[in-house]
C-alpha positions as CSV (number, residue, x, y, z in Angstrom):
1,M,-10.4,-4.9,9.2
2,F,-7.7,-4.2,11.7
3,V,-4.4,-6.1,11.6
4,T,-2.4,-5.2,14.7
5,H,-2.4,-1.4,14.8
6,V,-2.7,-0.9,11.0
7,L,-5.9,-0.4,9.1
8,E,-6.6,-2.3,5.9
9,S,-9.4,-1.5,3.4
10,L,-12.4,-3.6,4.4
11,A,-13.8,-3.8,0.9
12,F,-10.5,-4.6,-0.6
13,A,-10.0,-7.5,1.8
14,A,-13.4,-8.9,0.8
15,M,-12.4,-8.8,-2.9
16,V,-9.4,-11.1,-2.5
17,A,-9.9,-14.8,-1.7
18,A,-8.7,-16.1,1.6
19,A,-5.1,-17.4,1.7
20,P,-5.1,-20.9,0.1
21,T,-4.0,-24.0,1.9
22,T,-1.7,-25.1,-0.8
23,K,1.8,-24.6,0.5
24,Q,4.5,-22.9,-1.5
25,A,8.3,-23.1,-0.9
26,L,9.7,-20.1,0.9
27,N,12.5,-17.9,-0.3
28,I,15.8,-19.1,1.2
29,R,16.0,-16.0,3.4
30,Q,12.9,-17.1,5.4
31,V,12.2,-19.9,7.8
32,G,9.2,-21.4,9.4
33,T,5.7,-22.2,8.0
34,P,5.6,-21.9,4.2
35,Y,4.3,-18.6,2.8
36,T,0.6,-18.8,1.9
37,G,-0.2,-15.2,1.3
38,V,0.1,-13.8,4.8
39,L,3.2,-14.1,7.0
40,T,3.0,-15.9,10.3
41,P,4.3,-14.3,13.5
42,E,7.2,-16.7,13.4
43,Q,8.1,-15.6,9.9
44,C,7.7,-12.0,10.7
45,A,10.0,-12.3,13.7
46,V,13.0,-13.5,11.6
47,L,12.2,-11.6,8.3
48,V,15.1,-10.0,6.6
49,P,13.9,-7.9,3.6
50,R,15.1,-8.9,0.1
51,T,16.7,-5.8,-1.4
52,T,16.4,-5.3,-5.1
53,T,17.2,-2.6,-7.7
54,G,15.1,-4.5,-10.2
55,D,14.2,-8.1,-10.9
56,A,14.0,-10.1,-14.1
57,D,10.8,-9.0,-15.8
58,Q,8.9,-12.3,-15.9
59,G,6.1,-13.9,-13.9
60,L,4.0,-12.3,-11.3
61,G,4.8,-8.8,-10.1
62,I,4.7,-5.1,-10.7
63,S,6.6,-2.5,-12.7
64,I,7.3,0.5,-10.5
65,E,7.7,3.8,-12.4
66,N,9.4,6.6,-10.4
67,A,7.8,9.8,-11.9
68,D,9.4,11.9,-9.2
69,S,12.4,14.3,-9.6
70,G,14.8,12.3,-7.5
71,P,15.6,8.7,-6.6
72,R,13.0,7.0,-4.5
73,S,12.8,3.7,-2.5
74,Y,9.7,1.6,-2.1
75,F,8.8,-1.0,0.5
76,V,6.7,-4.1,-0.1
77,Y,4.9,-5.3,3.0
78,S,3.3,-8.7,3.3
79,N,0.1,-8.9,5.4
80,G,0.8,-10.4,8.8
81,C,4.0,-8.4,9.2
82,D,3.8,-4.6,9.7
83,T,7.2,-4.3,11.5
84,M,9.5,-5.2,8.6
85,P,9.0,-5.0,4.8
86,Y,9.1,-8.2,2.7
87,I,11.0,-6.4,-0.1
88,H,13.1,-3.3,-0.1
89,V,13.1,-1.7,-3.6
90,A,16.2,0.5,-3.4
91,N,16.9,3.9,-5.0
92,V,14.9,3.8,-8.2
93,P,16.3,6.6,-10.3
94,P,13.9,9.4,-11.4
95,K,12.0,8.8,-14.6
96,E,12.9,5.1,-14.6
97,T,10.8,2.0,-14.3
98,I,11.9,-1.3,-12.7
99,F,10.1,-4.6,-12.2
100,V,9.6,-6.3,-8.8
101,S,8.7,-10.0,-8.6
102,L,6.0,-11.0,-6.2
103,P,5.3,-14.5,-5.0
104,A,2.1,-16.4,-5.8
105,K,-0.7,-15.8,-3.2
106,F,0.9,-12.5,-2.2
107,Q,-1.3,-10.2,-0.1
108,G,0.0,-6.8,1.0
109,R,1.0,-3.2,0.1
110,I,3.7,-1.0,-1.4
111,Q,4.7,2.4,0.1
112,R,7.4,4.9,-0.8
113,G,9.8,5.7,2.0
114,T,13.3,5.6,3.4
115,Y,15.6,2.7,4.5
116,D,16.2,4.4,7.9
117,V,12.5,4.4,8.7
118,H,11.2,1.2,7.2
119,V,14.1,-1.1,7.8
120,A,16.5,0.4,10.3
121,H,13.7,1.8,12.4
122,K,15.8,4.7,13.7
123,R,12.8,6.9,14.3
124,G,10.2,4.6,15.8
125,P,8.0,1.7,14.9
126,D,5.1,3.3,13.0
127,T,5.8,3.2,9.3
128,S,2.2,3.2,8.1
129,L,1.6,6.9,7.3
130,G,1.3,7.6,3.6
131,T,-0.2,6.4,0.4
132,W,-0.8,2.6,0.2
133,L,-0.8,0.6,-3.1
134,E,-2.7,-2.6,-2.1
135,L,-2.3,-5.8,-4.1
136,G,-3.6,-9.3,-3.6
137,Y,-3.5,-12.6,-5.6
138,D,-6.2,-15.2,-5.5
139,A,-5.7,-19.0,-5.9
140,D,-5.7,-18.6,-9.7
141,N,-3.1,-15.8,-9.7
142,K,-5.6,-13.2,-10.7
143,S,-4.6,-10.0,-8.9
144,Y,-6.7,-7.3,-7.3
145,G,-5.4,-3.9,-6.6
146,D,-6.3,-0.4,-5.4
147,V,-4.9,2.8,-4.0
148,S,-5.8,3.5,-0.4
149,L,-5.5,6.8,1.5
150,I,-6.9,5.5,4.7
151,R,-3.4,5.6,6.2
152,G,-2.7,9.0,4.7
153,C,-1.5,10.5,1.4
154,D,2.2,11.3,0.8
155,G,1.8,11.6,-2.9
156,A,-0.1,10.4,-5.9
157,V,-0.1,6.9,-7.3
158,K,-1.7,5.4,-10.4
159,L,-2.1,1.6,-10.8
160,S,-2.7,0.1,-14.3
161,T,-3.4,-3.4,-15.6
162,T,-1.2,-4.9,-18.2
163,D,-3.5,-7.7,-19.3
164,G,-4.9,-5.7,-22.2
165,S,-8.1,-4.6,-20.4
166,G,-6.9,-1.0,-20.2
167,V,-8.3,-0.6,-16.7
168,A,-6.6,1.8,-14.2
169,T,-7.2,3.3,-10.8
170,G,-5.5,5.9,-8.7
171,F,-4.8,9.6,-9.4
172,S,-2.0,12.1,-10.3
173,T,-3.4,15.1,-8.3
174,K,-1.0,16.6,-5.7
175,C,-3.0,15.6,-2.7
176,M,-1.0,17.8,-0.2
177,A,-1.0,21.1,-2.2
178,G,-3.2,23.7,-0.4
179,A,-4.3,21.3,2.3
180,P,-5.5,22.9,5.6
181,P,-3.1,22.6,8.5
182,G,-5.5,20.3,10.3
183,A,-5.3,17.8,7.4
184,L,-1.5,17.5,7.4
185,G,0.9,15.5,9.5
186,K,4.6,14.4,9.4
187,K,6.0,11.0,8.5
188,L,8.8,9.6,10.6
189,S,11.2,10.7,8.0
190,G,10.1,14.3,8.5
191,G,8.2,14.4,5.2
192,V,4.7,15.9,5.1
193,S,1.7,13.8,4.4
194,V,-2.1,14.1,4.6
195,K,-3.1,12.4,7.8
196,A,-4.8,9.1,8.1
197,T,-8.6,9.3,7.6
198,E,-9.4,6.6,10.2
199,R,-8.2,5.4,13.5
200,S,-9.1,2.4,15.7
201,K,-11.5,3.0,18.6
202,T,-10.3,3.4,22.2
203,A,-12.2,2.5,25.4
204,S,-13.4,6.1,25.6
205,D,-15.2,6.0,22.2
206,P,-18.9,5.0,21.8
207,N,-19.3,1.3,21.2
208,P,-15.5,0.6,21.4
209,N,-15.9,-3.1,20.6
210,D,-18.1,-2.9,17.5
211,G,-15.1,-3.1,15.1
212,K,-15.9,0.0,13.2
213,P,-13.2,2.6,12.8
214,V,-13.5,6.3,13.8
215,V,-13.4,8.5,10.7
216,L,-11.2,11.6,11.0
217,T,-13.2,14.2,9.0
218,I,-10.7,16.9,8.3
219,P,-8.2,14.9,6.2
220,R,-11.1,12.8,4.8
221,D,-13.1,15.8,3.6
222,W,-10.0,17.4,2.1
223,L,-9.2,14.3,0.1
224,L,-12.8,14.0,-1.1
225,K,-12.7,17.6,-2.2
226,T,-9.2,17.8,-3.8
227,L,-9.3,14.5,-5.7
228,T,-12.8,15.1,-7.2
229,D,-12.3,16.7,-10.7
230,A,-13.5,16.4,-14.3
231,N,-12.2,12.8,-14.4
232,G,-14.6,11.7,-11.6
233,P,-15.2,11.6,-7.9
234,A,-12.4,10.9,-5.4
235,E,-13.9,7.6,-4.3
236,K,-13.6,6.2,-7.8
237,K,-9.8,6.7,-7.7
238,A,-8.9,5.6,-4.2
239,Y,-10.2,4.4,-0.8
240,I,-10.7,7.7,1.0
241,D,-12.1,5.8,4.0
242,D,-13.8,2.4,4.3
243,F,-17.2,3.9,3.5
244,H,-16.7,5.6,0.1
245,G,-16.6,3.8,-3.2
246,N,-15.0,0.7,-4.5
247,P,-11.8,1.5,-6.5
248,V,-10.5,-2.1,-6.7
249,I,-9.5,-3.3,-10.2
250,C,-8.3,-6.8,-11.4
251,D,-5.4,-7.9,-13.6
252,T,-6.1,-11.4,-14.9
253,K,-2.4,-12.0,-15.5
254,G,-1.1,-10.8,-12.1
255,R,1.2,-8.2,-13.6
256,W,0.8,-4.5,-12.9
257,H,2.3,-1.1,-13.7
258,A,2.4,1.5,-11.0
259,T,3.4,5.2,-11.4
260,F,4.5,6.9,-8.2
261,Y,4.3,10.7,-8.8
262,T,6.0,13.4,-6.8
263,G,5.7,12.7,-3.1
264,N,7.5,12.8,0.2
265,P,9.7,9.8,1.2
């Protein structure tokens, strides 16, 4: 579906239960309607990201492993607010893993990036380009997750369950290496990324009001090609577009491990 100007994985959204009506107390930094999985416009308007270098490893959340060669920051966005991250995970050292707590009913995504772009907004409002790690909790705190490349690919990510099931999704392939020029674009930070594989329709497109995105074939076809290997087809590892595969996995305990490989912030 489309939320403001940002695409979300249609199939992923269908996998996660609608935000429950049971209200939950907000963190003290927020005001307005209690958080129920998706931020309201009022909450988004006053949102100040919580900055962390690692939380107590307990309860719901995700362990983020920085498998890159330098420190990296990550930004957790709650659905309903694409203009400001919910959590700023600051400067995780290379080859280290930290835990980030997530609230019950959380629905959203995690991206790598820089403070200047995602929080200070010095270079413009669009922070969506790059690999998305999508997570959502249902009313029983089961969590569903996937890797989505619909908004681009600025590096590989692997998502693993920690509930003993041994299930994982994502990939470690360098998605930008050898890509044709037509498949590549630049993030607001200046870092290179594979372009988004879909865009919303404009009035000049056929059937502009049918709700279906326009697929951009050059980056889409590159990702399908380069991420298909002996371990399986690309669409088993990530959402390449909204029409290929179903890479969503479930952790019954709501606790994940994510490895962010070499990528551009």
